[in-house]
Biotite code that builds the C-alpha atoms (Angstrom):
import biotite.structure as struc

atoms = struc.array([
    struc.Atom([-0.032, -0.040, 0.101], chain_id="A", res_id=1, res_name="MET", atom_name="CA", element="C"),
    struc.Atom([1.348, 3.509, -1.073], chain_id="A", res_id=2, res_name="ASP", atom_name="CA", element="C"),
    struc.Atom([2.205, 5.585, 2.015], chain_id="A", res_id=3, res_name="ALA", atom_name="CA", element="C"),
    struc.Atom([-0.208, 8.674, 2.581], chain_id="A", res_id=4, res_name="ALA", atom_name="CA", element="C"),
    struc.Atom([1.072, 12.077, 1.182], chain_id="A", res_id=5, res_name="PRO", atom_name="CA", element="C"),
    struc.Atom([2.921, 13.957, 3.848], chain_id="A", res_id=6, res_name="ARG", atom_name="CA", element="C"),
    struc.Atom([0.842, 16.899, 5.345], chain_id="A", res_id=7, res_name="PRO", atom_name="CA", element="C"),
    struc.Atom([2.104, 20.467, 4.865], chain_id="A", res_id=8, res_name="ILE", atom_name="CA", element="C"),
    struc.Atom([0.478, 23.690, 5.777], chain_id="A", res_id=9, res_name="LEU", atom_name="CA", element="C"),
    struc.Atom([0.914, 26.587, 3.399], chain_id="A", res_id=10, res_name="LEU", atom_name="CA", element="C"),
    struc.Atom([-0.159, 30.145, 5.142], chain_id="A", res_id=11, res_name="ILE", atom_name="CA", element="C"),
    struc.Atom([-0.178, 32.513, 2.056], chain_id="A", res_id=12, res_name="ASP", atom_name="CA", element="C"),
    struc.Atom([-3.042, 34.804, 0.839], chain_id="A", res_id=13, res_name="ASP", atom_name="CA", element="C"),
    struc.Atom([-2.135, 34.493, -2.809], chain_id="A", res_id=14, res_name="ASP", atom_name="CA", element="C"),
    struc.Atom([-4.884, 32.217, -3.958], chain_id="A", res_id=15, res_name="VAL", atom_name="CA", element="C"),
    struc.Atom([-3.231, 31.306, -7.318], chain_id="A", res_id=16, res_name="GLY", atom_name="CA", element="C"),
    struc.Atom([0.004, 30.239, -5.593], chain_id="A", res_id=17, res_name="LEU", atom_name="CA", element="C"),
    struc.Atom([-1.707, 27.933, -3.356], chain_id="A", res_id=18, res_name="CYS", atom_name="CA", element="C"),
    struc.Atom([-3.828, 26.360, -5.898], chain_id="A", res_id=19, res_name="SER", atom_name="CA", element="C"),
    struc.Atom([-0.769, 25.711, -8.136], chain_id="A", res_id=20, res_name="LEU", atom_name="CA", element="C"),
    struc.Atom([1.508, 24.533, -5.294], chain_id="A", res_id=21, res_name="MET", atom_name="CA", element="C"),
    struc.Atom([-1.399, 22.143, -3.737], chain_id="A", res_id=22, res_name="SER", atom_name="CA", element="C"),
    struc.Atom([-1.582, 20.342, -7.243], chain_id="A", res_id=23, res_name="GLU", atom_name="CA", element="C"),
    struc.Atom([2.224, 20.362, -7.881], chain_id="A", res_id=24, res_name="PHE", atom_name="CA", element="C"),
    struc.Atom([3.083, 18.880, -4.377], chain_id="A", res_id=25, res_name="PHE", atom_name="CA", element="C"),
    struc.Atom([0.469, 16.356, -4.490], chain_id="A", res_id=26, res_name="LEU", atom_name="CA", element="C"),
    struc.Atom([2.123, 14.777, -7.525], chain_id="A", res_id=27, res_name="ALA", atom_name="CA", element="C"),
    struc.Atom([5.233, 14.604, -5.309], chain_id="A", res_id=28, res_name="HIS", atom_name="CA", element="C"),
    struc.Atom([3.594, 12.837, -2.287], chain_id="A", res_id=29, res_name="ASP", atom_name="CA", element="C"),
    struc.Atom([2.810, 15.861, -0.443], chain_id="A", res_id=30, res_name="PHE", atom_name="CA", element="C"),
    struc.Atom([-0.700, 17.103, 0.761], chain_id="A", res_id=31, res_name="ARG", atom_name="CA", element="C"),
    struc.Atom([-0.941, 20.852, 0.959], chain_id="A", res_id=32, res_name="ILE", atom_name="CA", element="C"),
    struc.Atom([-3.615, 22.435, 3.265], chain_id="A", res_id=33, res_name="ASP", atom_name="CA", element="C"),
    struc.Atom([-3.728, 26.052, 2.466], chain_id="A", res_id=34, res_name="ALA", atom_name="CA", element="C"),
    struc.Atom([-4.796, 28.926, 4.599], chain_id="A", res_id=35, res_name="VAL", atom_name="CA", element="C"),
    struc.Atom([-5.021, 32.631, 3.354], chain_id="A", res_id=36, res_name="GLY", atom_name="CA", element="C"),
    struc.Atom([-4.426, 34.633, 6.697], chain_id="A", res_id=37, res_name="ASN", atom_name="CA", element="C"),
    struc.Atom([-2.444, 34.553, 9.524], chain_id="A", res_id=38, res_name="GLY", atom_name="CA", element="C"),
    struc.Atom([-4.692, 34.224, 12.332], chain_id="A", res_id=39, res_name="ARG", atom_name="CA", element="C"),
    struc.Atom([-6.515, 31.083, 11.012], chain_id="A", res_id=40, res_name="ASP", atom_name="CA", element="C"),
    struc.Atom([-2.938, 29.902, 9.786], chain_id="A", res_id=41, res_name="GLY", atom_name="CA", element="C"),
    struc.Atom([-1.886, 30.057, 13.422], chain_id="A", res_id=42, res_name="LEU", atom_name="CA", element="C"),
    struc.Atom([-4.933, 28.382, 14.660], chain_id="A", res_id=43, res_name="ALA", atom_name="CA", element="C"),
    struc.Atom([-4.542, 25.587, 12.464], chain_id="A", res_id=44, res_name="ILE", atom_name="CA", element="C"),
    struc.Atom([-1.191, 25.074, 12.915], chain_id="A", res_id=45, res_name="ALA", atom_name="CA", element="C"),
    struc.Atom([-1.321, 24.851, 16.519], chain_id="A", res_id=46, res_name="LEU", atom_name="CA", element="C"),
    struc.Atom([-4.402, 22.516, 16.626], chain_id="A", res_id=47, res_name="THR", atom_name="CA", element="C"),
    struc.Atom([-3.414, 19.932, 13.689], chain_id="A", res_id=48, res_name="ARG", atom_name="CA", element="C"),
    struc.Atom([-0.402, 17.962, 13.063], chain_id="A", res_id=49, res_name="LYS", atom_name="CA", element="C"),
    struc.Atom([1.786, 18.987, 10.066], chain_id="A", res_id=50, res_name="PHE", atom_name="CA", element="C"),
    struc.Atom([5.265, 17.839, 9.007], chain_id="A", res_id=51, res_name="ASP", atom_name="CA", element="C"),
    struc.Atom([6.131, 21.398, 7.852], chain_id="A", res_id=52, res_name="LEU", atom_name="CA", element="C"),
    struc.Atom([4.616, 24.894, 7.669], chain_id="A", res_id=53, res_name="VAL", atom_name="CA", element="C"),
    struc.Atom([5.369, 27.326, 4.603], chain_id="A", res_id=54, res_name="ILE", atom_name="CA", element="C"),
    struc.Atom([4.821, 30.718, 5.819], chain_id="A", res_id=55, res_name="LEU", atom_name="CA", element="C"),
    struc.Atom([4.535, 34.061, 3.785], chain_id="A", res_id=56, res_name="ASP", atom_name="CA", element="C"),
    struc.Atom([5.733, 36.977, 5.737], chain_id="A", res_id=57, res_name="LEU", atom_name="CA", element="C"),
    struc.Atom([3.085, 39.361, 4.213], chain_id="A", res_id=58, res_name="MET", atom_name="CA", element="C"),
    struc.Atom([-0.277, 38.334, 5.500], chain_id="A", res_id=59, res_name="LEU", atom_name="CA", element="C"),
    struc.Atom([-3.724, 39.824, 6.360], chain_id="A", res_id=60, res_name="PRO", atom_name="CA", element="C"),
    struc.Atom([-4.827, 39.695, 9.731], chain_id="A", res_id=61, res_name="GLY", atom_name="CA", element="C"),
    struc.Atom([-1.666, 38.460, 11.574], chain_id="A", res_id=62, res_name="LEU", atom_name="CA", element="C"),
    struc.Atom([1.764, 39.040, 9.727], chain_id="A", res_id=63, res_name="ASP", atom_name="CA", element="C"),
    struc.Atom([4.101, 36.228, 9.158], chain_id="A", res_id=64, res_name="GLY", atom_name="CA", element="C"),
    struc.Atom([6.482, 37.418, 11.796], chain_id="A", res_id=65, res_name="PHE", atom_name="CA", element="C"),
    struc.Atom([3.879, 37.492, 14.650], chain_id="A", res_id=66, res_name="GLU", atom_name="CA", element="C"),
    struc.Atom([2.520, 33.846, 13.462], chain_id="A", res_id=67, res_name="VAL", atom_name="CA", element="C"),
    struc.Atom([6.090, 32.533, 13.550], chain_id="A", res_id=68, res_name="LEU", atom_name="CA", element="C"),
    struc.Atom([6.499, 34.182, 17.111], chain_id="A", res_id=69, res_name="LYS", atom_name="CA", element="C"),
    struc.Atom([3.450, 32.376, 18.505], chain_id="A", res_id=70, res_name="GLN", atom_name="CA", element="C"),
    struc.Atom([3.879, 29.216, 16.780], chain_id="A", res_id=71, res_name="LEU", atom_name="CA", element="C"),
    struc.Atom([7.482, 29.081, 18.229], chain_id="A", res_id=72, res_name="ARG", atom_name="CA", element="C"),
    struc.Atom([6.064, 29.320, 21.853], chain_id="A", res_id=73, res_name="LYS", atom_name="CA", element="C"),
    struc.Atom([4.240, 26.132, 21.474], chain_id="A", res_id=74, res_name="ARG", atom_name="CA", element="C"),
    struc.Atom([5.528, 24.143, 18.434], chain_id="A", res_id=75, res_name="SER", atom_name="CA", element="C"),
    struc.Atom([8.954, 23.006, 16.963], chain_id="A", res_id=76, res_name="ALA", atom_name="CA", element="C"),
    struc.Atom([7.263, 22.071, 13.542], chain_id="A", res_id=77, res_name="VAL", atom_name="CA", element="C"),
    struc.Atom([10.037, 22.980, 10.830], chain_id="A", res_id=78, res_name="PRO", atom_name="CA", element="C"),
    struc.Atom([9.023, 26.406, 9.091], chain_id="A", res_id=79, res_name="VAL", atom_name="CA", element="C"),
    struc.Atom([10.218, 27.874, 5.733], chain_id="A", res_id=80, res_name="ILE", atom_name="CA", element="C"),
    struc.Atom([9.378, 31.323, 5.333], chain_id="A", res_id=81, res_name="ILE", atom_name="CA", element="C"),
    struc.Atom([8.410, 32.927, 2.021], chain_id="A", res_id=82, res_name="LEU", atom_name="CA", element="C"),
    struc.Atom([9.119, 36.687, 1.360], chain_id="A", res_id=83, res_name="THR", atom_name="CA", element="C"),
    struc.Atom([8.515, 39.055, -1.495], chain_id="A", res_id=84, res_name="ALA", atom_name="CA", element="C"),
    struc.Atom([10.853, 41.707, 0.330], chain_id="A", res_id=85, res_name="ARG", atom_name="CA", element="C"),
    struc.Atom([14.157, 41.572, -1.133], chain_id="A", res_id=86, res_name="THR", atom_name="CA", element="C"),
    struc.Atom([16.158, 43.162, 1.822], chain_id="A", res_id=87, res_name="ASP", atom_name="CA", element="C"),
    struc.Atom([18.354, 40.783, 3.979], chain_id="A", res_id=88, res_name="ARG", atom_name="CA", element="C"),
    struc.Atom([17.169, 42.112, 7.131], chain_id="A", res_id=89, res_name="GLY", atom_name="CA", element="C"),
    struc.Atom([13.776, 40.394, 6.849], chain_id="A", res_id=90, res_name="ASN", atom_name="CA", element="C"),
    struc.Atom([15.113, 37.192, 6.070], chain_id="A", res_id=91, res_name="ARG", atom_name="CA", element="C"),
    struc.Atom([17.445, 37.407, 9.191], chain_id="A", res_id=92, res_name="ILE", atom_name="CA", element="C"),
    struc.Atom([14.599, 38.439, 11.286], chain_id="A", res_id=93, res_name="ALA", atom_name="CA", element="C"),
    struc.Atom([12.742, 35.376, 10.092], chain_id="A", res_id=94, res_name="GLY", atom_name="CA", element="C"),
    struc.Atom([15.524, 33.039, 10.781], chain_id="A", res_id=95, res_name="LEU", atom_name="CA", element="C"),
    struc.Atom([16.128, 34.786, 14.151], chain_id="A", res_id=96, res_name="GLU", atom_name="CA", element="C"),
    struc.Atom([12.515, 34.175, 14.908], chain_id="A", res_id=97, res_name="GLY", atom_name="CA", element="C"),
    struc.Atom([12.904, 30.502, 14.608], chain_id="A", res_id=98, res_name="GLY", atom_name="CA", element="C"),
    struc.Atom([12.307, 29.687, 11.012], chain_id="A", res_id=99, res_name="ALA", atom_name="CA", element="C"),
    struc.Atom([14.233, 26.749, 9.626], chain_id="A", res_id=100, res_name="ASP", atom_name="CA", element="C"),
    struc.Atom([14.765, 28.004, 5.934], chain_id="A", res_id=101, res_name="ASP", atom_name="CA", element="C"),
    struc.Atom([13.637, 30.813, 3.872], chain_id="A", res_id=102, res_name="TYR", atom_name="CA", element="C"),
    struc.Atom([12.884, 31.399, 0.225], chain_id="A", res_id=103, res_name="LEU", atom_name="CA", element="C"),
    struc.Atom([12.449, 34.590, -1.534], chain_id="A", res_id=104, res_name="PRO", atom_name="CA", element="C"),
    struc.Atom([9.729, 35.207, -4.115], chain_id="A", res_id=105, res_name="LYS", atom_name="CA", element="C"),
    struc.Atom([9.176, 34.758, -6.890], chain_id="A", res_id=106, res_name="PRO", atom_name="CA", element="C"),
    struc.Atom([10.387, 30.982, -6.968], chain_id="A", res_id=107, res_name="PHE", atom_name="CA", element="C"),
    struc.Atom([9.796, 27.947, -9.059], chain_id="A", res_id=108, res_name="GLY", atom_name="CA", element="C"),
    struc.Atom([7.807, 24.883, -7.641], chain_id="A", res_id=109, res_name="PRO", atom_name="CA", element="C"),
    struc.Atom([10.885, 22.620, -8.074], chain_id="A", res_id=110, res_name="TYR", atom_name="CA", element="C"),
    struc.Atom([12.883, 25.076, -5.744], chain_id="A", res_id=111, res_name="GLU", atom_name="CA", element="C"),
    struc.Atom([10.217, 25.097, -3.177], chain_id="A", res_id=112, res_name="LEU", atom_name="CA", element="C"),
    struc.Atom([10.073, 21.325, -3.364], chain_id="A", res_id=113, res_name="LEU", atom_name="CA", element="C"),
    struc.Atom([13.782, 21.044, -3.032], chain_id="A", res_id=114, res_name="ALA", atom_name="CA", element="C"),
    struc.Atom([13.798, 23.361, 0.245], chain_id="A", res_id=115, res_name="HIS", atom_name="CA", element="C"),
    struc.Atom([10.927, 21.200, 1.590], chain_id="A", res_id=116, res_name="VAL", atom_name="CA", element="C"),
    struc.Atom([12.893, 18.093, 1.286], chain_id="A", res_id=117, res_name="ARG", atom_name="CA", element="C"),
    struc.Atom([16.073, 19.654, 2.506], chain_id="A", res_id=118, res_name="ALA", atom_name="CA", element="C"),
    struc.Atom([14.403, 20.737, 5.568], chain_id="A", res_id=119, res_name="VAL", atom_name="CA", element="C"),
    struc.Atom([12.608, 17.473, 6.079], chain_id="A", res_id=120, res_name="LEU", atom_name="CA", element="C"),
    struc.Atom([15.845, 15.593, 5.964], chain_id="A", res_id=121, res_name="ARG", atom_name="CA", element="C"),
    struc.Atom([17.345, 17.605, 8.632], chain_id="A", res_id=122, res_name="ARG", atom_name="CA", element="C"),
    struc.Atom([14.289, 17.196, 10.902], chain_id="A", res_id=123, res_name="SER", atom_name="CA", element="C"),
    struc.Atom([13.397, 13.431, 10.299], chain_id="A", res_id=124, res_name="ASP", atom_name="CA", element="C"),
    struc.Atom([15.070, 11.097, 12.683], chain_id="A", res_id=125, res_name="PRO", atom_name="CA", element="C"),
    struc.Atom([14.804, 8.230, 10.161], chain_id="A", res_id=126, res_name="ILE", atom_name="CA", element="C"),
    struc.Atom([18.063, 7.411, 8.559], chain_id="A", res_id=127, res_name="GLY", atom_name="CA", element="C"),
    struc.Atom([20.294, 8.949, 10.890], chain_id="A", res_id=128, res_name="ARG", atom_name="CA", element="C"),
    struc.Atom([23.498, 7.422, 10.796], chain_id="A", res_id=129, res_name="GLY", atom_name="CA", element="C"),
    struc.Atom([24.283, 7.729, 14.672], chain_id="A", res_id=130, res_name="ALA", atom_name="CA", element="C"),
    struc.Atom([21.952, 6.618, 17.498], chain_id="A", res_id=131, res_name="SER", atom_name="CA", element="C"),
    struc.Atom([21.478, 7.212, 21.289], chain_id="A", res_id=132, res_name="GLY", atom_name="CA", element="C"),
    struc.Atom([21.680, 10.198, 23.488], chain_id="A", res_id=133, res_name="ASP", atom_name="CA", element="C"),
    struc.Atom([24.659, 12.641, 23.394], chain_id="A", res_id=134, res_name="ILE", atom_name="CA", element="C"),
    struc.Atom([25.786, 13.775, 26.662], chain_id="A", res_id=135, res_name="GLU", atom_name="CA", element="C"),
    struc.Atom([28.248, 16.690, 27.047], chain_id="A", res_id=136, res_name="VAL", atom_name="CA", element="C"),
    struc.Atom([28.708, 18.091, 30.462], chain_id="A", res_id=137, res_name="GLY", atom_name="CA", element="C"),
    struc.Atom([25.242, 18.707, 31.867], chain_id="A", res_id=138, res_name="VAL", atom_name="CA", element="C"),
    struc.Atom([23.597, 18.863, 28.562], chain_id="A", res_id=139, res_name="LEU", atom_name="CA", element="C"),
    struc.Atom([21.759, 15.802, 27.064], chain_id="A", res_id=140, res_name="ARG", atom_name="CA", element="C"),
    struc.Atom([20.457, 15.667, 23.410], chain_id="A", res_id=141, res_name="LEU", atom_name="CA", element="C"),
    struc.Atom([18.000, 12.942, 22.887], chain_id="A", res_id=142, res_name="CYS", atom_name="CA", element="C"),
    struc.Atom([18.444, 11.783, 19.268], chain_id="A", res_id=143, res_name="THR", atom_name="CA", element="C"),
    struc.Atom([15.059, 9.486, 19.406], chain_id="A", res_id=144, res_name="THR", atom_name="CA", element="C"),
    struc.Atom([12.819, 12.128, 20.866], chain_id="A", res_id=145, res_name="SER", atom_name="CA", element="C"),
    struc.Atom([14.731, 14.941, 19.323], chain_id="A", res_id=146, res_name="ARG", atom_name="CA", element="C"),
    struc.Atom([14.797, 16.864, 22.617], chain_id="A", res_id=147, res_name="GLU", atom_name="CA", element="C"),
    struc.Atom([17.305, 18.992, 24.362], chain_id="A", res_id=148, res_name="LEU", atom_name="CA", element="C"),
    struc.Atom([17.711, 18.770, 28.250], chain_id="A", res_id=149, res_name="TRP", atom_name="CA", element="C"),
    struc.Atom([19.743, 20.756, 30.674], chain_id="A", res_id=150, res_name="TYR", atom_name="CA", element="C"),
    struc.Atom([19.729, 18.962, 33.965], chain_id="A", res_id=151, res_name="LEU", atom_name="CA", element="C"),
    struc.Atom([15.857, 18.376, 34.389], chain_id="A", res_id=152, res_name="GLN", atom_name="CA", element="C"),
    struc.Atom([14.981, 21.232, 32.214], chain_id="A", res_id=153, res_name="GLU", atom_name="CA", element="C"),
    struc.Atom([13.717, 20.682, 28.793], chain_id="A", res_id=154, res_name="LYS", atom_name="CA", element="C"),
    struc.Atom([14.878, 23.447, 26.418], chain_id="A", res_id=155, res_name="ILE", atom_name="CA", element="C"),
    struc.Atom([12.850, 23.799, 23.287], chain_id="A", res_id=156, res_name="PRO", atom_name="CA", element="C"),
    struc.Atom([14.555, 23.872, 19.816], chain_id="A", res_id=157, res_name="ILE", atom_name="CA", element="C"),
    struc.Atom([13.750, 23.816, 16.203], chain_id="A", res_id=158, res_name="THR", atom_name="CA", element="C"),
    struc.Atom([14.725, 21.100, 13.741], chain_id="A", res_id=159, res_name="ALA", atom_name="CA", element="C"),
    struc.Atom([17.586, 23.047, 12.424], chain_id="A", res_id=160, res_name="ILE", atom_name="CA", element="C"),
    struc.Atom([18.687, 23.981, 15.782], chain_id="A", res_id=161, res_name="GLU", atom_name="CA", element="C"),
    struc.Atom([18.781, 20.253, 16.810], chain_id="A", res_id=162, res_name="PHE", atom_name="CA", element="C"),
    struc.Atom([20.830, 19.293, 13.789], chain_id="A", res_id=163, res_name="GLN", atom_name="CA", element="C"),
    struc.Atom([23.631, 22.200, 14.501], chain_id="A", res_id=164, res_name="ILE", atom_name="CA", element="C"),
    struc.Atom([23.586, 21.137, 17.948], chain_id="A", res_id=165, res_name="LEU", atom_name="CA", element="C"),
    struc.Atom([23.993, 17.327, 17.327], chain_id="A", res_id=166, res_name="ASP", atom_name="CA", element="C"),
    struc.Atom([27.025, 18.139, 15.050], chain_id="A", res_id=167, res_name="PHE", atom_name="CA", element="C"),
    struc.Atom([28.589, 20.429, 17.423], chain_id="A", res_id=168, res_name="LEU", atom_name="CA", element="C"),
    struc.Atom([28.162, 18.403, 20.588], chain_id="A", res_id=169, res_name="MET", atom_name="CA", element="C"),
    struc.Atom([29.516, 15.305, 18.745], chain_id="A", res_id=170, res_name="ARG", atom_name="CA", element="C"),
    struc.Atom([32.583, 17.578, 17.916], chain_id="A", res_id=171, res_name="SER", atom_name="CA", element="C"),
    struc.Atom([32.804, 19.070, 21.276], chain_id="A", res_id=172, res_name="ALA", atom_name="CA", element="C"),
    struc.Atom([36.189, 20.742, 22.146], chain_id="A", res_id=173, res_name="GLY", atom_name="CA", element="C"),
    struc.Atom([36.990, 20.758, 18.207], chain_id="A", res_id=174, res_name="ARG", atom_name="CA", element="C"),
    struc.Atom([36.647, 23.792, 15.952], chain_id="A", res_id=175, res_name="ILE", atom_name="CA", element="C"),
    struc.Atom([34.014, 23.204, 13.317], chain_id="A", res_id=176, res_name="VAL", atom_name="CA", element="C"),
    struc.Atom([34.204, 25.408, 10.528], chain_id="A", res_id=177, res_name="SER", atom_name="CA", element="C"),
    struc.Atom([31.338, 27.133, 8.724], chain_id="A", res_id=178, res_name="ARG", atom_name="CA", element="C"),
    struc.Atom([31.806, 24.846, 5.596], chain_id="A", res_id=179, res_name="ASP", atom_name="CA", element="C"),
    struc.Atom([31.313, 21.766, 7.754], chain_id="A", res_id=180, res_name="GLU", atom_name="CA", element="C"),
    struc.Atom([27.888, 23.016, 9.273], chain_id="A", res_id=181, res_name="LEU", atom_name="CA", element="C"),
    struc.Atom([26.927, 24.133, 5.565], chain_id="A", res_id=182, res_name="ALA", atom_name="CA", element="C"),
    struc.Atom([27.722, 20.809, 4.194], chain_id="A", res_id=183, res_name="SER", atom_name="CA", element="C"),
    struc.Atom([25.718, 18.861, 6.957], chain_id="A", res_id=184, res_name="VAL", atom_name="CA", element="C"),
    struc.Atom([22.741, 21.331, 6.859], chain_id="A", res_id=185, res_name="LEU", atom_name="CA", element="C"),
    struc.Atom([22.607, 22.382, 3.214], chain_id="A", res_id=186, res_name="TYR", atom_name="CA", element="C"),
    struc.Atom([24.591, 19.937, 1.398], chain_id="A", res_id=187, res_name="HIS", atom_name="CA", element="C"),
    struc.Atom([26.933, 22.670, 0.241], chain_id="A", res_id=188, res_name="ARG", atom_name="CA", element="C"),
    struc.Atom([29.821, 24.921, 1.267], chain_id="A", res_id=189, res_name="ALA", atom_name="CA", element="C"),
    struc.Atom([28.932, 28.144, 2.847], chain_id="A", res_id=190, res_name="SER", atom_name="CA", element="C"),
    struc.Atom([28.923, 31.544, 0.844], chain_id="A", res_id=191, res_name="THR", atom_name="CA", element="C"),
    struc.Atom([31.069, 34.462, 2.187], chain_id="A", res_id=192, res_name="PRO", atom_name="CA", element="C"),
    struc.Atom([27.882, 36.708, 2.725], chain_id="A", res_id=193, res_name="PHE", atom_name="CA", element="C"),
    struc.Atom([25.476, 34.000, 4.062], chain_id="A", res_id=194, res_name="GLU", atom_name="CA", element="C"),
    struc.Atom([24.300, 34.719, 7.537], chain_id="A", res_id=195, res_name="ARG", atom_name="CA", element="C"),
    struc.Atom([21.795, 31.772, 7.952], chain_id="A", res_id=196, res_name="ALA", atom_name="CA", element="C"),
    struc.Atom([24.322, 29.536, 10.252], chain_id="A", res_id=197, res_name="ILE", atom_name="CA", element="C"),
    struc.Atom([25.371, 32.589, 12.233], chain_id="A", res_id=198, res_name="ASP", atom_name="CA", element="C"),
    struc.Atom([21.640, 33.468, 12.942], chain_id="A", res_id=199, res_name="VAL", atom_name="CA", element="C"),
    struc.Atom([20.976, 29.745, 14.110], chain_id="A", res_id=200, res_name="HIS", atom_name="CA", element="C"),
    struc.Atom([24.014, 29.612, 16.326], chain_id="A", res_id=201, res_name="ILE", atom_name="CA", element="C"),
    struc.Atom([22.908, 33.023, 17.862], chain_id="A", res_id=202, res_name="SER", atom_name="CA", element="C"),
    struc.Atom([19.570, 31.718, 18.426], chain_id="A", res_id=203, res_name="HIS", atom_name="CA", element="C"),
    struc.Atom([20.935, 28.546, 20.158], chain_id="A", res_id=204, res_name="LEU", atom_name="CA", element="C"),
    struc.Atom([23.256, 30.797, 22.114], chain_id="A", res_id=205, res_name="ARG", atom_name="CA", element="C"),
    struc.Atom([20.185, 32.541, 23.636], chain_id="A", res_id=206, res_name="LYS", atom_name="CA", element="C"),
    struc.Atom([18.462, 29.344, 24.597], chain_id="A", res_id=207, res_name="LYS", atom_name="CA", element="C"),
    struc.Atom([21.459, 28.190, 26.565], chain_id="A", res_id=208, res_name="LEU", atom_name="CA", element="C"),
    struc.Atom([22.133, 31.433, 27.913], chain_id="A", res_id=209, res_name="ASP", atom_name="CA", element="C"),
    struc.Atom([21.038, 30.258, 31.456], chain_id="A", res_id=210, res_name="ASN", atom_name="CA", element="C"),
    struc.Atom([22.906, 26.965, 31.129], chain_id="A", res_id=211, res_name="CYS", atom_name="CA", element="C"),
    struc.Atom([25.899, 27.105, 33.341], chain_id="A", res_id=212, res_name="ASP", atom_name="CA", element="C"),
    struc.Atom([29.395, 25.738, 32.022], chain_id="A", res_id=213, res_name="ARG", atom_name="CA", element="C"),
    struc.Atom([27.897, 25.394, 28.452], chain_id="A", res_id=214, res_name="ILE", atom_name="CA", element="C"),
    struc.Atom([29.104, 27.652, 25.549], chain_id="A", res_id=215, res_name="SER", atom_name="CA", element="C"),
    struc.Atom([29.224, 27.748, 21.922], chain_id="A", res_id=216, res_name="ILE", atom_name="CA", element="C"),
    struc.Atom([32.174, 30.054, 20.756], chain_id="A", res_id=217, res_name="ARG", atom_name="CA", element="C"),
    struc.Atom([32.867, 31.722, 17.530], chain_id="A", res_id=218, res_name="THR", atom_name="CA", element="C"),
    struc.Atom([36.271, 31.315, 16.280], chain_id="A", res_id=219, res_name="ILE", atom_name="CA", element="C"),
    struc.Atom([36.547, 34.344, 13.965], chain_id="A", res_id=220, res_name="ARG", atom_name="CA", element="C"),
    struc.Atom([37.356, 33.618, 10.403], chain_id="A", res_id=221, res_name="GLY", atom_name="CA", element="C"),
    struc.Atom([37.274, 29.729, 11.304], chain_id="A", res_id=222, res_name="THR", atom_name="CA", element="C"),
    struc.Atom([34.151, 28.436, 12.623], chain_id="A", res_id=223, res_name="GLY", atom_name="CA", element="C"),
    struc.Atom([32.574, 27.393, 16.155], chain_id="A", res_id=224, res_name="TYR", atom_name="CA", element="C"),
    struc.Atom([33.586, 25.377, 19.002], chain_id="A", res_id=225, res_name="VAL", atom_name="CA", element="C"),
    struc.Atom([31.002, 23.794, 21.452], chain_id="A", res_id=226, res_name="PHE", atom_name="CA", element="C"),
    struc.Atom([32.516, 23.468, 25.249], chain_id="A", res_id=227, res_name="THR", atom_name="CA", element="C"),
    struc.Atom([31.108, 22.259, 28.434], chain_id="A", res_id=228, res_name="ALA", atom_name="CA", element="C"),
    struc.Atom([32.789, 21.553, 31.751], chain_id="A", res_id=229, res_name="THR", atom_name="CA", element="C"),
    struc.Atom([31.213, 18.770, 34.208], chain_id="A", res_id=230, res_name="GLU", atom_name="CA", element="C"),
    struc.Atom([29.070, 19.671, 37.062], chain_id="A", res_id=231, res_name="SER", atom_name="CA", element="C"),
    struc.Atom([30.974, 20.200, 40.681], chain_id="A", res_id=232, res_name="PRO", atom_name="CA", element="C"),
    struc.Atom([30.759, 17.179, 42.632], chain_id="A", res_id=233, res_name="GLN", atom_name="CA", element="C"),
    struc.Atom([28.279, 17.561, 45.474], chain_id="A", res_id=234, res_name="GLN", atom_name="CA", element="C"),
])
């Protein structure tokens, strides 16, 4: 029996685009549910299960930034943001708000499909080469449930943040270059002006800010290094 199409929520007020994407994605084993405004889109995203959300930033009722902000308070579902705004600041703001990827408009359907598949590869535990929890210092990353724990506190992280932290924690104490991370995340080398990885690292730092003895340091011109020290003996 063929597997059911994977569910995706598309929040965009462009009726033509939604119709085109729904038909196109169904032919590639994805089912798109389209919603035309931010308020309804947020409500549906929080009450129904989707493998991924595609979110336009310019929406009636509630703009995409606010939808993303509210969604991230209660869900770690992967999010790809769409934007017709050409300035880099809006893309960075979307990533800082917790989006996993972005795609500027206009775009082709195969381009969006490639982004969707890449994000889902990062967020799916199926097919991961290494198994078991990763513990470095007092931080524990559960690879089966994809959860991050600091002592007894669960720290919410997005799919791409999980992937970054997984790689950094497995390489704890070693400098990881931006090209290495880009290869793992995007299957390509990083570009000189790319800010996506820096934004995700910054977001992770904020989430780990209250975790004593844990740090992700930037080695200028080289990459990043994850460090942790053991808890003092009681």
